N, C-alpha and C positions, 0 to 999 in steps of 0.2 A: 504493500500500499504506499509505503514511502516512497518508493520509485515512481509509482504512478503519479502521486502528488507532485514530485519534483519535475516530472515530464510536463505536467500540466501548467505548472507555474512557468517553466522556461518557454513551452511552446504557446501557451494561450495567455498566461498571466490572469487567469480568470478564477482563482481559487475563492470560494465563498467563505469570507471571514464573518459575515453577519448571519444570524440565526434565520432571519427571513428570506434571504436568498437561498440558504440551505433547505429550508422548509419547501420553497417553490420548486426547486430542483428535485427534491425527493418526491413530491406529489406528481410532477411532470413525469418522472420515471415510472411511478406506480401506474399512471395512465397509460403511458407508451407501451409498457409491458403487457398491458391487455391484449395488444395486437397479436403477439406471438404465444402468450399463455393460453388464449382462446382457442389456438389452432388455426386462426385465420390466415396466418403466415408463419414461416419458419423465422426464428430470431435473426438470422443474418438477412433474410429478405426484409424483415421489418426495419433493419438500420439502413439498408439500401433505399427503401421507400422513403425513410426520414430524410436522407440526403436529397432525394428528388423533390420531396414536399416543400423542403425549406431552401432549396437551390444551394446546398452546401457540399463541398468536397468531402470525401469519406473520412478525412483526417479530422474534420471538424464535427462528426456526428457523434458527440460525446456530451451528453446532458449536464454532466458535471462542469462544463465550461461555458454553458449557455447564460445568457442575460435573462432578465425576467420576461422581457418582450419575445425572445425566441422561444422561452418556455411556454408562453401564453399561445403563440402561433402554433407550436407543436401539439398542444392539448386540443386546440381547435381542430386541426387536421385529423388528429386520431379520433375525435368524437365523430366527425364527419365520415371517416373510414369506417367506424363500428356500426354507426346507424345508417349509413347512407343518405343522411340528411344534414344539411348545413346547420350549424350551431344556431340556435334561435328560430329556426323554421318551424312553423306548426306542422304536425303531422296531420294527413287526412283522417 
């Protein structure tokens, strides 16, 4: 874990020192993991999908380095993917 932490600091400079950022990233990961835990897609495919959805290169597809805005966008895309409906859209 220490090595991963150091890699994140050097590569992204985005370690969450404050509790709110850690909470948002954790909640985002829980939501994202539903894609592969549900069997909708394999884990590796879910990460590839994340990159396409957020227009990020593979090396940036690490929720632990996301900003709050990136987390919010990912959660919205995940919910749309899981439900087939845009967030906030009324179901028939």
